[in-house]
Structure formats: C-alpha cells, structure tokens
C-alpha positions in Angstrom: 61.0 92.0 37.0 58.6 91.5 40.4 55.3 89.9 40.6 53.5 92.4 43.3 51.2 89.5 44.2 53.2 87.1 45.0 56.8 88.7 45.1 58.1 86.0 42.9 60.8 87.1 40.1 59.5 86.9 36.9 61.3 86.9 33.4 60.2 89.4 31.0 59.0 87.7 27.8 61.2 87.5 24.8 60.0 90.1 22.0 57.9 88.7 19.4 58.7 88.6 16.0 56.4 91.1 13.9 55.6 91.5 10.5 56.5 95.2 8.9 54.0 97.7 7.8 52.5 96.1 4.6 53.4 99.2 2.0 50.5 100.5 -0.2 51.8 99.0 -3.0 50.7 95.5 -2.2 46.9 96.6 -2.4 44.6 95.0 -4.1 41.1 95.8 -4.4 38.1 93.6 -3.9 37.1 91.4 -6.5 32.9 92.4 -7.3 32.5 91.8 -11.0 30.2 88.7 -13.0 33.4 87.0 -14.1 34.8 86.2 -10.7 32.0 84.8 -9.4 31.1 82.7 -12.7 34.8 81.1 -12.3 34.7 80.6 -8.5 31.2 78.8 -9.2 32.5 77.0 -11.9 35.8 75.3 -9.3 32.6 74.6 -7.0 30.7 72.7 -9.0 33.7 70.6 -10.2 34.8 70.0 -6.6 38.2 71.5 -7.4 40.8 72.9 -5.6 42.6 75.8 -6.4 46.1 77.2 -5.1 45.1 80.8 -5.0 42.5 80.4 -2.8 44.4 77.4 -0.9 47.6 79.5 -0.2 45.6 82.7 0.2 47.1 84.3 -3.4 47.0 88.3 -3.2 45.9 87.7 -6.5 42.9 85.6 -6.4 40.7 88.1 -7.2 42.3 89.5 -10.3 43.3 85.7 -12.0 39.6 84.3 -11.1 38.0 87.5 -12.5 40.3 86.7 -15.9 38.6 83.4 -16.0 42.1 81.7 -15.3 43.1 79.8 -12.0 45.9 77.7 -11.1 44.7 74.0 -10.4 45.5 72.4 -6.4 45.4 68.3 -7.4 45.7 66.0 -4.8 43.2 67.8 -2.3 43.8 70.4 0.0 46.1 69.1 3.1 49.8 68.8 2.4 52.0 66.5 4.4 54.7 69.0 5.4 54.9 71.9 7.6 56.4 74.7 5.2 56.5 77.8 7.2 55.1 80.3 4.5 52.4 78.6 3.2 48.8 78.9 4.3 48.0 75.9 2.6 46.2 73.2 5.6 48.8 70.8 7.1 48.6 66.9 8.2 47.8 64.0 6.6 45.4 63.7 3.3 42.9 61.5 2.1 43.0 59.1 -0.8 43.8 60.9 -4.2 40.5 60.9 -6.3 41.1 59.0 -9.1 38.2 60.9 -11.1 40.3 64.2 -10.2 42.1 63.8 -13.8 39.0 64.3 -15.6 37.0 67.3 -14.1 40.0 69.5 -14.3 40.3 68.6 -17.6 36.3 69.3 -18.0 37.0 73.2 -16.4 40.0 73.6 -18.5 37.3 73.2 -21.3 34.7 75.0 -19.5 36.9 78.6 -19.2 38.1 77.8 -22.4 41.9 78.1 -21.0 44.9 78.3 -23.7 47.5 77.8 -20.9 46.6 75.7 -18.3 48.8 75.6 -14.4 48.4 72.5 -12.6 50.1 72.1 -9.0 49.6 69.8 -6.0 50.0 69.7 -2.5 53.2 67.7 -1.2 52.1 63.9 -0.8 55.2 62.6 1.2 52.8 59.4 1.7 52.1 58.6 -1.7 55.1 55.9 -3.2 55.2 58.1 -6.2 54.8 61.2 -4.5 51.4 62.1 -6.1 53.4 61.9 -9.9 51.2 59.7 -11.5 48.5 62.1 -10.7 50.2 64.3 -12.2 50.8 62.7 -15.0 46.7 61.5 -15.7 45.7 65.0 -15.4 48.3 66.1 -18.2 46.8 63.4 -20.2 43.7 64.3 -19.4 43.6 67.8 -20.2 45.0 66.8 -23.6 42.2 64.7 -24.6 40.0 67.1 -23.8 41.9 70.1 -24.8 44.5 69.4 -27.3 45.2 73.2 -28.0 45.6 74.0 -24.6 49.7 74.1 -23.2 50.1 73.0 -19.7 52.7 74.1 -17.1 53.0 71.9 -13.9 54.6 73.1 -10.8 55.7 69.8 -9.0 57.1 68.7 -5.5 60.5 67.8 -5.2 59.0 64.4 -4.9 61.8 63.2 -2.3 64.2 63.2 -5.1 62.6 59.9 -6.4 64.2 60.2 -10.3 61.6 57.5 -11.8 58.8 59.6 -10.3 59.8 62.7 -12.2 60.1 60.6 -14.9 56.3 59.6 -14.9 55.4 63.4 -15.2 58.0 64.3 -18.0 56.9 61.3 -20.1 53.4 62.5 -19.8 54.9 65.7 -21.8 53.8 68.8 -20.2 54.8 72.3 -22.0 56.8 74.0 -19.0 58.2 72.0 -16.0 58.0 74.6 -12.8 60.2 73.7 -9.2 60.2 76.7 -7.1 63.5 77.0 -5.2 61.3 79.5 -3.1 64.6 80.9 -0.7 68.2 80.9 -0.6 69.5 77.9 1.0 70.6 79.1 4.3 67.2 79.9 5.1 65.6 76.3 4.2 66.2 74.8 7.7 63.3 77.8 9.0 61.7 78.2 6.1 61.2 74.7 4.3 62.8 72.6 7.2 61.5 69.2 5.6 63.0 70.3 1.8 66.4 70.2 0.6 68.2 72.7 -1.5 70.2 70.6 -3.1 67.5 68.1 -3.9 65.4 70.9 -5.7 68.7 71.8 -7.9 69.1 67.9 -8.5 65.6 68.4 -9.9 66.1 70.9 -11.9 69.3 69.5 -13.5 67.6 66.0 -13.8 64.5 67.9 -16.3 67.1 69.3 -18.4 68.8 65.8 -19.0 65.5 63.9 -19.3 63.4 65.8 -21.1 65.9 68.2 -23.6 64.1 71.6 -24.6 61.6 71.7 -22.1 61.3 75.5 -20.5 62.6 74.5 -17.0 61.0 77.1 -14.7 61.2 78.2 -10.8 61.1 80.9 -8.1 62.3 82.7 -5.4 60.3 84.7 -2.4 61.8 87.9 -1.4 61.3 89.6 2.2 62.4 86.6 4.2 65.6 87.8 5.4 67.7 87.0 2.7 71.3 88.9 1.8 71.3 90.5 -1.8 75.1 88.3 -2.3 72.7 85.0 -1.1 70.1 86.0 -4.1 72.6 86.3 -6.6 74.3 83.1 -5.4 71.2 81.2 -5.8 70.3 82.4 -9.7 73.9 81.3 -10.6 72.9 78.0 -9.1 69.6 77.9 -10.8 71.2 78.8 -13.9 73.9 76.3 -13.6 70.9 73.4 -13.2 69.1 74.6 -16.7 66.6 76.7 -15.4 65.9 79.5 -18.0 62.6 81.0 -16.6 62.6 83.0 -13.1 59.9 84.5 -11.4 60.3 86.6 -8.4 57.6 87.8 -5.8 57.2 89.2 -2.2 56.9 87.2 0.6 53.3 87.5 2.2 52.2 86.3 5.7 49.4 84.6 5.3 48.6 83.3 8.3 49.3 84.6 11.7 51.5 81.1 12.7 53.8 81.7 9.2 56.7 83.5 9.0 56.4 87.3 9.3 57.6 89.3 6.7 61.3 90.7 7.5 61.5 93.5 5.0 59.1 94.5 2.1 60.7 94.7 -1.2 59.9 97.9 -3.5 58.9 97.8 -7.0 61.9 99.5 -8.3 64.2 96.9 -6.2 62.3 94.3 -8.1 63.2 95.7 -11.4 66.4 95.7 -10.6 66.7 92.2 -10.1 65.3 91.0 -13.4 67.6 93.5 -15.2 70.6 91.5 -13.0 69.0 87.9 -13.9 68.2 88.7 -17.7 72.4 90.1 -18.0 73.3 86.7 -16.2 71.3 84.6 -17.9 68.0 83.9 -17.6 65.9 83.7 -20.8 62.5 85.2 -19.2 62.1 86.6 -15.7 58.8 88.3 -14.0 60.0 90.4 -10.7 57.6 92.2 -8.9 55.7 92.6 -5.5 52.8 90.9 -7.1 54.4 88.1 -8.8 53.5 84.3 -8.0 54.8 81.1 -9.6 51.8 80.8 -11.8 50.3 84.4 -12.1 50.1 85.7 -15.8 52.2 82.2 -16.5 51.0 82.4 -20.0 52.6 85.9 -20.9 56.2 85.0 -19.5 56.2 81.2 -20.8 54.4 81.3 -24.0 57.7 80.4 -25.9 58.9 78.0 -28.3 61.2 75.7 -26.3 64.2 76.8 -28.3 64.2 79.9 -26.5 63.8 78.8 -23.1 
C-alpha cells in the first residue's frame, strides 16, 4: 500500500480481534424495582464492594433485586492482570480491618441464608488475604450463625498455610475457579498456573475431608470440546464435585474478545456430560456464574458433594 501524499510504502495493519455479535438469549432487562435500589444503597452505606458491580456481572440487576450479592473483600483493586476480568488492576491499599464486621452487618440486614464471599487477588500480602477471609467467616458466623458461607478464593500463589487458614475458619463450601482450559492459561490468566489451581483443590479435599469443593469454567474463549472434557476430568481427579459453566462475556474493550457464543442447548449437553462423568451438581448455562443462585446448587449436605 502506498501513501499518495509522501510516496512511502505503508504496511497494512493486522486485522483486529473482534467479538462476534451478541445473541438474543444473553439479553437482560434493566433493573427498575425498589428492591434493587435498596440492596445497592445498603451496600453503599456499608462501604462494601461486590463482584457483581466491580466485575460487571450481567446478573447484577437480578441478584440485587432478589436482595443478594457476592461480597468482594480486600478492596476493589487486583494485583493480577487476567485478560477476562473487568476488576481494576494495579497496586491496592492496605486491607481494612473493620471490613469483616461491615460484611457481617450487611448479611444481617439483608437476611441472607447463604453468603458468598470472594476477593481480588492480593499477591502483595504475605498470606494472600487468607486472614481476611478467615476473619470475615468468623464475623458472619457470630452475627448470623444460621447462614451458610461459601468462599471463592484466589490461589494464594500455592501457599498451603494460607489455604489452611481459610479452611480452619470452617466455611461451608470452598470454591476456586479454574476458569479455562490449560492451553489458554498464558493468554487468559498469564499470572496463574493451571496445575497450581488443581493442587489447591486437592489440598482442600485432604485438609478438610467432607467439605464441598466447587469450581467454575468460562466457555467461549477458544477452547475445544476435547479440552473441556479433559478439564472436567482434571477437576474430578482433584476432588471437585460441584461445577459451574457459563458464557464468557467481554466486560471491557481491553479484555479478550469472545471467540464463540455457546447456545443454551449446548450448555445443557455439557451439564449432562458433567453429571455422567461424576459431578454431584452442575449448573451450566450462558448466564451461569460462580455465585449465581449459589444457594440452589450448594445447599446440600457435605456427604452429597
């Protein structure tokens, strides 16, 4: 290609990766009911973060309208640069020692029977934030003893002592998402390690026998069916028995584009595959997320998981 003004030869730009058009089954109505506003105000009053808002979850409107949310502790800035995530990336501030109390008070005000707590990844902290998880679990237990608690934890950089700290606080469900297949880790989760995440799940089974172990995958990043099946086998081998599978949606322009939108019927097929392979529970669908309707998939006795 020649620039007619200067006469210089110009190299054509490589084609940009673009997401394919979003199908209609992913549409969500805009929230307008009073319950949505009440939940949002309650969280704002408590100066609390949620993964619903920070990660731009498509189900935020529905969940807030149901009076529930997934608490995001340890701030709203993540030390990692996962290319699927909308959470702000950078160097976070010091943890707030009063945060566990505020989470517990919100749980009481929201009358939650099932509580999901997750965090940004804090590789800057010696324990990766494990102590904050434990303190939050204990605080919720003291304020609302009847509530069941699920924690969705980072990998703590493979620190077994950090994992033990969380498990000794006795959450009811331990969740750690694998997110994608091994081949895509360098592109999707460049600072995470596939085998390290599987080892965290194995250690959980060893350290807390009987505790339900849960993990989740995103589809639509370019994974192949044989890779999905291999990942499910890896999860089963690690002791995971509760599975979530949902559609990856590009939350920001600088995140990875969607390679493919998986139709609902294909998600139904994956659910059947997972159950036949040995998972006790499997929630699979375009809008399924780790904590979406978590109480419905995880309100089971530990012996069933």
